[in-house]
C-alpha positions as CSV (number, residue, x, y, z in Angstrom):
1,M,17.4,-23.8,3.2
2,V,18.6,-22.3,0.0
3,L,22.3,-21.3,0.0
4,D,24.1,-20.0,-3.1
5,V,27.8,-19.5,-2.7
6,T,28.6,-19.5,-6.4
7,G,27.6,-15.9,-7.1
8,H,24.6,-17.0,-9.1
9,E,21.6,-14.7,-8.4
10,P,18.1,-16.1,-9.0
11,D,15.6,-13.6,-10.4
12,S,13.4,-13.7,-7.3
13,F,12.6,-15.5,-4.1
14,T,9.3,-16.8,-2.6
15,L,8.3,-17.1,1.0
16,P,5.0,-17.9,2.7
17,G,2.6,-15.0,2.9
18,L,4.9,-12.9,0.6
19,A,4.4,-12.1,-3.0
20,A,7.3,-13.2,-5.2
21,G,10.0,-10.6,-4.4
22,S,13.2,-9.5,-6.1
23,W,16.6,-8.8,-4.6
24,R,15.8,-5.1,-5.1
25,A,13.7,-5.4,-2.0
26,F,16.8,-5.6,0.1
27,E,18.2,-2.4,-1.4
28,A,15.1,-0.3,-2.1
29,P,15.5,3.4,-1.6
30,V,14.7,4.6,1.9
31,R,12.6,7.6,2.8
32,P,14.3,8.9,6.0
33,V,12.1,9.1,9.1
34,D,13.2,10.3,12.5
35,V,12.9,7.6,15.2
36,A,10.6,9.8,17.3
37,S,8.2,10.2,14.3
38,F,7.0,6.6,14.6
39,R,3.7,6.4,16.5
40,S,4.3,2.8,17.8
41,G,6.4,2.5,20.9
42,V,7.4,-1.0,19.7
43,T,8.6,0.4,16.4
44,R,10.6,3.1,18.1
45,L,12.2,0.4,20.4
46,L,13.1,-1.8,17.5
47,V,14.7,1.0,15.5
48,A,16.6,2.7,18.3
49,S,17.7,-0.3,20.4
50,D,21.3,-1.4,20.7
51,G,20.2,-5.0,21.4
52,S,19.4,-8.0,19.3
53,T,16.5,-7.4,16.9
54,T,15.6,-11.1,16.9
55,Q,15.2,-11.2,20.7
56,L,13.2,-7.9,20.8
57,L,10.8,-9.3,18.1
58,E,10.4,-12.6,20.0
59,A,9.6,-10.7,23.2
60,S,7.2,-8.4,21.4
61,F,5.3,-11.0,19.4
62,T,5.5,-14.0,21.7
63,G,7.1,-16.8,19.8
64,P,10.5,-18.1,18.5
65,L,11.8,-16.9,15.2
66,S,14.0,-18.8,12.8
67,I,16.5,-17.7,10.2
68,K,16.4,-18.6,6.5
69,V,19.4,-17.7,4.3
70,L,18.2,-17.0,0.8
71,R,21.7,-16.2,-0.7
72,Q,25.2,-15.8,0.5
73,T,28.2,-14.9,-1.6
74,V,31.8,-13.6,-1.3
75,T,32.5,-10.8,-3.8
76,P,34.8,-7.9,-4.3
77,S,33.6,-4.7,-2.7
78,V,32.7,-1.6,-4.7
79,H,32.4,2.0,-3.7
80,S,29.3,3.5,-5.3
81,T,28.3,6.1,-2.7
82,L,29.5,7.5,0.6
83,K,27.1,5.2,2.4
84,D,28.1,2.1,0.5
85,P,28.5,-0.8,3.0
86,A,32.1,-1.4,2.1
87,Q,32.9,2.3,2.6
88,L,31.2,2.2,6.0
89,L,33.3,-0.8,7.0
90,G,36.5,1.0,6.0
91,L,37.4,-1.5,3.2
92,P,39.2,-0.6,0.1
93,A,37.6,-1.1,-3.3
94,G,38.1,-4.7,-4.4
95,A,38.5,-6.1,-1.0
96,P,36.4,-9.3,-0.4
97,V,33.1,-9.0,1.5
98,V,30.5,-11.5,2.6
99,S,27.1,-10.5,1.3
100,R,24.2,-12.4,2.9
101,Y,20.5,-12.1,2.2
102,S,18.2,-13.7,4.7
103,A,14.7,-13.6,6.2
104,L,13.6,-13.9,9.9
105,L,10.5,-16.2,9.9
106,D,7.8,-16.7,12.5
107,S,6.4,-20.1,13.5
108,R,4.2,-20.2,10.3
109,G,7.2,-19.5,8.0
110,T,6.0,-15.9,7.3
111,P,8.8,-13.4,7.0
112,V,9.0,-10.9,9.8
113,T,12.1,-9.2,8.5
114,L,14.2,-9.2,5.3
115,N,17.9,-8.7,6.1
116,H,21.0,-7.8,4.1
117,V,24.3,-8.3,5.9
118,V,27.7,-7.2,4.5
119,A,30.7,-8.3,6.6
120,V,34.4,-8.7,6.6
121,P,35.2,-12.3,5.9
122,D,37.3,-13.7,8.8
123,P,36.5,-17.4,9.4
124,D,39.1,-17.7,12.2
125,S,37.3,-15.2,14.5
126,P,34.0,-15.8,16.3
127,M,32.4,-12.8,14.5
128,G,33.6,-14.1,11.1
129,R,32.2,-17.6,11.8
130,I,28.8,-16.2,12.7
131,V,28.3,-14.4,9.4
132,T,29.8,-17.2,7.2
133,D,27.7,-20.0,8.8
134,P,24.1,-19.8,7.4
135,S,22.7,-21.7,10.4
136,Y,23.4,-18.7,12.6
137,G,21.1,-15.8,13.4
138,I,23.5,-13.0,13.9
139,G,21.9,-11.2,16.9
140,T,21.1,-14.4,18.7
141,A,24.5,-15.8,18.1
142,L,26.3,-12.7,19.4
143,A,24.2,-12.8,22.5
144,S,24.5,-16.6,23.2
145,Q,28.3,-16.6,22.6
146,R,28.7,-13.4,24.7
147,I,30.7,-11.7,22.1
148,E,31.4,-8.1,23.1
149,H,30.2,-5.7,20.5
150,R,28.2,-2.5,19.9
151,R,25.8,-1.2,17.4
152,Q,25.8,2.1,15.6
153,L,22.6,3.2,13.9
154,I,23.2,4.6,10.5
155,S,19.7,5.4,9.2
156,C,16.1,4.6,9.6
157,G,12.9,5.3,7.6
158,L,10.4,3.7,5.3
159,A,10.9,1.5,2.2
160,D,8.9,-0.8,-0.1
161,W,7.8,-4.2,1.1
162,P,7.6,-6.8,-1.7
163,G,4.0,-7.2,-3.0
164,A,2.6,-4.5,-0.7
165,L,-0.2,-2.4,-2.2
166,D,1.1,0.9,-0.9
167,P,4.7,2.1,-1.3
168,A,7.1,3.0,1.5
169,S,5.0,0.8,3.8
170,A,7.7,-0.9,5.8
171,V,10.1,0.3,8.5
172,V,13.8,-0.1,7.7
173,K,17.0,0.5,9.7
174,T,20.7,0.2,8.8
175,Y,23.5,-0.1,11.4
176,L,27.0,-1.2,11.9
177,I,28.2,-3.8,14.4
178,W,31.6,-2.9,15.9
179,R,34.0,-5.1,17.8
180,G,36.5,-2.9,19.6
181,E,37.6,0.0,17.3
182,R,36.7,-1.8,14.1
183,P,33.3,-2.1,12.3
184,L,32.9,-5.7,11.1
185,M,29.3,-5.9,9.9
186,Y,26.8,-3.7,8.1
187,I,23.2,-4.8,8.5
188,R,20.0,-3.6,6.9
189,E,16.7,-4.8,8.3
190,L,13.3,-4.4,6.6
191,F,10.3,-5.1,8.8
192,N,7.1,-6.7,7.6
193,P,4.4,-4.0,7.9
194,D,1.9,-6.7,9.1
195,H,4.2,-7.2,12.2
196,V,5.8,-3.8,12.8
197,S,3.8,-0.7,12.4
198,A,5.1,1.9,9.9
199,W,2.5,4.6,10.9
200,T,4.1,7.9,11.6
201,Y,3.0,11.3,13.0
202,E,3.4,12.6,9.5
203,Q,0.3,10.6,8.7
204,P,-2.5,12.2,10.8
205,P,-6.0,10.8,11.2
206,P,-8.5,12.2,8.7
207,V,-9.7,15.7,9.3
208,A,-12.6,17.7,7.9
209,T,-12.1,20.3,5.2
210,P,-14.3,22.8,3.3
211,D,-13.3,21.2,0.0
212,A,-16.0,18.5,-0.4
213,T,-14.1,16.5,-2.9
214,R,-10.7,16.5,-1.1
215,V,-9.6,13.1,0.3
216,H,-7.4,13.3,3.5
217,D,-5.1,10.5,4.7
218,Y,-5.2,8.6,1.4
219,R,-2.9,5.9,2.8
220,L,-2.0,4.4,-0.6
221,G,-0.2,7.7,-1.4
222,S,1.0,8.9,-4.8
223,S,4.1,6.9,-5.5
224,D,5.1,5.3,-8.8
225,D,3.9,1.9,-7.4
226,E,0.5,3.4,-6.5
227,K,0.3,4.8,-10.0
228,Q,0.8,1.3,-11.4
229,R,-1.8,-0.1,-8.9
230,L,-4.4,2.4,-10.0
231,L,-3.8,1.8,-13.7
232,A,-4.2,-1.9,-13.1
233,Q,-7.4,-1.2,-11.2
234,T,-8.6,0.8,-14.1
235,D,-8.1,-2.2,-16.4
236,L,-9.9,-4.5,-14.0
237,L,-12.9,-2.2,-13.7
238,R,-13.0,-1.0,-17.3
239,P,-15.7,-3.5,-18.5
240,A,-18.0,-2.4,-15.7
241,A,-17.3,1.3,-16.4
242,A,-17.9,0.8,-20.1
243,A,-21.3,-0.9,-19.3
244,L,-22.2,2.1,-17.2
245,F,-21.4,4.7,-19.9
246,E,-23.5,2.8,-22.4
247,R,-26.5,3.6,-20.1
248,L,-25.7,7.3,-20.1
249,P,-26.6,8.8,-23.5
250,L,-25.1,12.2,-24.0
251,P,-25.9,15.0,-26.5
252,E,-23.4,16.1,-29.2
253,G,-20.8,18.4,-27.9
254,A,-21.4,17.1,-24.3
255,R,-19.2,18.2,-21.4
256,A,-18.4,15.8,-18.6
257,L,-16.4,15.7,-15.3
258,D,-14.5,12.8,-13.7
259,V,-14.0,13.8,-10.1
260,G,-10.9,12.2,-8.5
261,C,-9.6,10.9,-11.8
262,G,-6.3,9.6,-10.5
263,P,-3.7,8.7,-13.2
264,L,-6.5,7.9,-15.7
265,G,-9.7,6.8,-14.1
266,V,-12.4,6.7,-16.7
267,L,-11.1,9.5,-18.9
268,D,-10.6,7.3,-21.9
269,L,-14.1,6.0,-21.8
270,M,-15.4,9.5,-21.0
271,S,-13.5,10.9,-24.0
272,E,-15.3,8.4,-26.3
273,A,-18.7,9.1,-24.7
274,V,-18.6,12.9,-25.2
275,G,-17.4,12.4,-28.8
276,P,-14.9,14.5,-30.9
277,D,-17.0,17.7,-30.5
278,G,-17.4,17.2,-26.7
279,W,-15.0,17.8,-23.8
280,A,-14.1,15.7,-20.7
281,T,-12.3,17.2,-17.7
282,G,-10.5,15.2,-15.0
283,L,-10.3,16.7,-11.5
284,D,-8.0,15.6,-8.8
285,T,-6.7,17.3,-5.6
286,D,-3.4,15.5,-5.8
287,E,-1.0,17.3,-8.0
288,R,1.1,14.3,-8.8
289,M,-2.0,12.3,-9.9
290,I,-2.8,15.1,-12.3
291,G,0.7,14.9,-13.7
292,W,0.3,11.2,-14.3
293,A,-3.1,11.8,-15.8
294,R,-1.5,14.2,-18.3
295,E,0.9,11.5,-19.3
296,S,-1.9,9.0,-19.8
297,V,-4.0,11.4,-21.8
298,A,-1.1,12.3,-24.0
299,G,-0.1,8.7,-24.5
300,L,-3.6,7.8,-25.5
301,G,-4.0,10.8,-27.8
302,L,-7.2,12.0,-26.1
303,A,-7.5,15.4,-27.7
304,N,-10.8,16.2,-26.1
305,V,-9.7,15.7,-22.5
306,G,-8.5,18.4,-20.1
307,L,-7.1,18.1,-16.5
308,V,-7.5,20.4,-13.5
309,H,-5.7,20.2,-10.2
310,G,-8.5,20.8,-7.8
311,G,-11.9,19.7,-6.6
312,L,-15.5,20.8,-6.5
313,P,-16.7,23.5,-6.6
314,S,-14.5,24.3,-9.6
315,P,-14.2,27.4,-11.7
316,Q,-13.8,25.1,-14.7
317,V,-17.6,24.2,-14.4
318,P,-19.7,26.4,-16.8
319,D,-22.6,28.3,-15.2
320,E,-25.1,26.1,-16.9
321,G,-23.4,22.9,-15.6
322,V,-22.0,19.9,-17.4
323,D,-23.9,17.0,-19.0
324,L,-22.3,14.3,-16.8
325,T,-20.5,14.3,-13.4
326,H,-18.9,11.0,-12.3
327,C,-16.7,9.6,-9.5
328,R,-15.3,6.2,-8.8
329,L,-14.0,4.9,-5.4
330,L,-13.9,8.5,-4.1
331,L,-16.8,8.5,-1.7
332,I,-15.3,5.6,0.4
333,N,-12.3,7.7,1.1
334,N,-14.3,10.8,2.0
335,L,-15.5,11.8,5.4
336,R,-18.5,13.6,4.1
337,P,-19.8,11.7,1.0
338,E,-23.2,13.5,1.2
339,E,-21.5,16.8,0.6
340,L,-19.4,15.4,-2.3
341,V,-22.5,14.0,-4.0
342,R,-24.3,17.4,-3.5
343,A,-21.3,19.1,-5.1
344,M,-21.4,16.7,-8.0
345,A,-25.1,17.4,-8.6
346,A,-24.5,21.2,-8.3
347,A,-22.0,20.9,-11.1
348,T,-24.5,19.2,-13.4
349,R,-27.0,20.9,-15.6
350,P,-30.7,20.1,-15.1
351,G,-31.5,16.8,-16.9
352,G,-27.8,15.9,-16.9
353,W,-26.3,12.7,-15.4
354,V,-24.8,12.1,-12.0
355,A,-23.1,8.7,-11.6
356,A,-20.9,7.0,-8.9
357,Q,-19.2,3.7,-8.5
358,E,-18.2,2.4,-5.1
359,F,-17.6,-0.7,-3.1
360,D,-19.8,-2.2,-0.3
361,W,-17.8,-4.4,2.1
362,A,-20.9,-6.4,3.1
363,S,-20.1,-9.1,0.5
364,W,-16.4,-9.1,1.1
365,Q,-15.9,-12.7,2.4
366,C,-13.6,-15.7,2.1
367,D,-14.8,-19.2,1.3
368,P,-14.4,-21.4,3.3
369,P,-15.3,-18.9,6.0
370,H,-12.7,-18.2,8.8
371,P,-13.4,-16.5,12.2
372,A,-10.1,-14.4,11.8
373,W,-11.6,-12.9,8.6
374,D,-14.8,-11.8,10.3
375,R,-13.0,-10.4,13.3
376,L,-10.3,-8.5,11.4
377,K,-12.8,-7.1,8.9
378,A,-15.0,-5.7,11.8
379,L,-12.0,-4.2,13.6
380,I,-10.6,-2.5,10.4
381,A,-14.0,-1.1,9.5
382,E,-14.2,0.7,12.8
383,V,-11.1,2.7,12.1
384,F,-11.1,2.9,8.3
385,G,-12.0,6.6,8.3
386,G,-14.7,6.3,5.6
387,D,-18.0,4.4,5.2
388,V,-17.0,0.9,4.0
389,H,-20.6,0.3,3.0
390,V,-21.1,3.5,1.0
391,G,-21.8,1.5,-2.2
392,A,-25.1,0.3,-0.6
393,R,-26.0,3.9,0.1
394,L,-25.5,5.3,-3.4
395,P,-29.1,5.4,-4.5
396,T,-30.1,7.3,-1.3
397,L,-27.1,9.7,-1.6
398,L,-28.1,10.5,-5.2
399,R,-31.8,11.1,-4.4
400,Q,-30.9,13.3,-1.4
401,A,-28.8,15.5,-3.8
402,G,-31.8,16.1,-6.1
403,V,-31.0,13.3,-8.6
404,T,-34.1,11.5,-10.1
405,Q,-34.7,8.3,-12.1
406,V,-31.9,6.6,-10.1
407,R,-30.9,3.2,-11.3
408,V,-28.4,0.7,-9.8
409,A,-26.1,-2.1,-11.1
410,A,-23.5,-4.3,-9.3
411,H,-20.5,-6.4,-10.2
412,A,-18.7,-9.2,-8.3
413,Y,-15.1,-10.3,-8.5
414,Y,-13.5,-13.5,-7.1
415,W,-9.8,-14.1,-6.2
416,R,-7.6,-17.1,-5.6
417,P,-4.2,-17.6,-4.0
418,G,-1.6,-15.6,-6.0
419,D,-4.1,-12.9,-7.1
420,R,-3.2,-9.4,-6.0
421,Y,-6.3,-8.8,-3.9
422,Q,-6.5,-12.3,-2.2
423,T,-4.6,-10.9,0.8
424,L,-6.0,-7.4,0.8
425,L,-7.7,-7.8,4.2
426,P,-4.5,-8.9,6.1
427,H,-2.7,-6.1,4.3
428,F,-5.2,-3.7,5.8
429,A,-4.7,-5.3,9.2
430,G,-1.0,-4.2,9.1
431,L,-1.8,-0.8,7.6
432,F,-4.3,0.0,10.4
433,H,-2.6,-1.9,13.2
434,D,-1.9,1.2,15.4
435,R,-5.4,2.6,14.8
436,M,-7.0,-0.7,15.9
437,V,-4.8,-0.8,19.0
438,A,-5.7,2.8,19.9
439,N,-9.3,1.7,19.5
440,G,-8.8,-1.0,22.1
441,A,-7.6,-4.1,20.2
442,C,-4.9,-6.3,21.7
443,P,-1.7,-6.3,19.7
444,D,-1.0,-10.0,20.3
445,T,-4.6,-10.8,19.2
446,L,-4.2,-8.8,16.0
447,H,-0.9,-10.6,15.3
448,A,-2.5,-14.0,15.9
449,L,-5.5,-13.2,13.7
450,T,-3.4,-11.9,10.9
451,G,-1.1,-14.9,10.8
452,A,-4.0,-17.3,11.0
453,L,-5.8,-15.5,8.1
454,R,-2.8,-15.4,5.9
455,E,-2.3,-19.1,6.3
456,H,-6.0,-19.7,5.4
457,L,-5.9,-17.5,2.4
458,A,-2.7,-19.2,1.1
459,H,-4.6,-22.5,0.9
460,E,-5.3,-23.5,-2.7
461,D,-9.0,-24.1,-2.0
462,T,-9.6,-20.7,-0.4
463,V,-11.5,-18.2,-2.6
464,V,-12.1,-14.5,-1.8
465,R,-15.2,-12.7,-3.0
466,E,-14.4,-9.1,-3.4
467,A,-16.5,-6.4,-2.0
468,L,-19.5,-5.8,-4.2
469,F,-18.8,-3.1,-6.8
470,V,-21.9,-0.9,-7.0
471,Q,-22.9,1.6,-9.7
472,A,-25.7,4.2,-9.3
473,W,-26.8,6.8,-11.7
474,G,-29.6,9.2,-12.5
475,R,-30.6,12.6,-13.9
476,K,-30.5,15.8,-12.0
477,G,-33.9,17.3,-11.4
478,A,-35.0,20.8,-12.3
479,T,-33.5,22.2,-9.0
480,T,-30.7,21.0,-6.8
481,R,-30.9,20.9,-3.1
482,P,-28.3,23.1,-1.3
């Protein structure tokens, strides 16, 4: 157990199954969500209940939980906002407060919650002793010692979980614990999205749309964190993309489209490919992505690149078509990839290039193998909402759209513990938990599979082979099929 009572604050903390996190995780901004908006009944119970969170979690996930105090200090209170903990506790500025950061751990040592407690120091009272003794779990201690109290919910919503690929992926609640007429504790609980579903009714299942290139229910969102993830992905895939563009000779003054460009995509490579007398256009149906792309293009000084908020068909495409139409990791998130590829071909001039880059999950495996990997991967694929093997279908999709001289290449990536994508599969298991349950999966089984897999992936000898990254390209024929 790590206990710091000197006021020293380490830069970060590390817990099993959790990427190195900073103390900001305990105070990350909350996006408010109404209790009734959470799809999971367990989530609604945890957020709205007036009882012990620890006992509810133990009852929900079948197993004892333990407390690990990461840091505990006594500091003067400050009043920064109307909802500052000290203000809520009715303390004057400068009054001493106990500030405690802790994690609730399952039997494997994986954090189920990250907690921040602010309390009135009173070592002579039962409540005071509970919060100042790091061996106590507050909810369990209150129940076991039969201390009368009540809880008042202050807020609930979504916030970032340390190391999660998507932002605002974790349920969070804040509340006060009262004894008599006096509030004595402020508590903030952030729930691990692999244990507690954050899926809300604001995130509907994918639906069809007349816009062939629009992606619905893009679960990774368009937050600042997602921007950074996509830019990092751009760096990872840049060598493969550069090799692809070398295979696509373009005429002087060429015009090209990157469909679903995100915050940068391949626009820098496309800018170089079309040359100073050519023009590259990035399309994206997410307005915020286009805003980020404008920042990237301006920062790189790409004078021959334009950006359009929208998809295909687009009025920006000239009547004669463009010399190259490209997309990357767009088809896997699209309900109708055939229509999207046909729209790309329709935007391309006869003899021009159509190119796509997508993953095929068939090769996504861990070594040594583990049954939990195979089971979770199969369950997730059933509810993913797109074709997880679309990479393998690229040649056929291009040919069906009237593309000829189709060629294919592929790239493989390997990960080890500590790499960002080593734990992508269990991350997906948390993200799609409710969908898998609705599809017939047992929640307890999902919990057990996810825990076993995280433990396996954390072993220093476990290697993950990423899904095969497939590239396919060809020339549009004299006519394009409708």
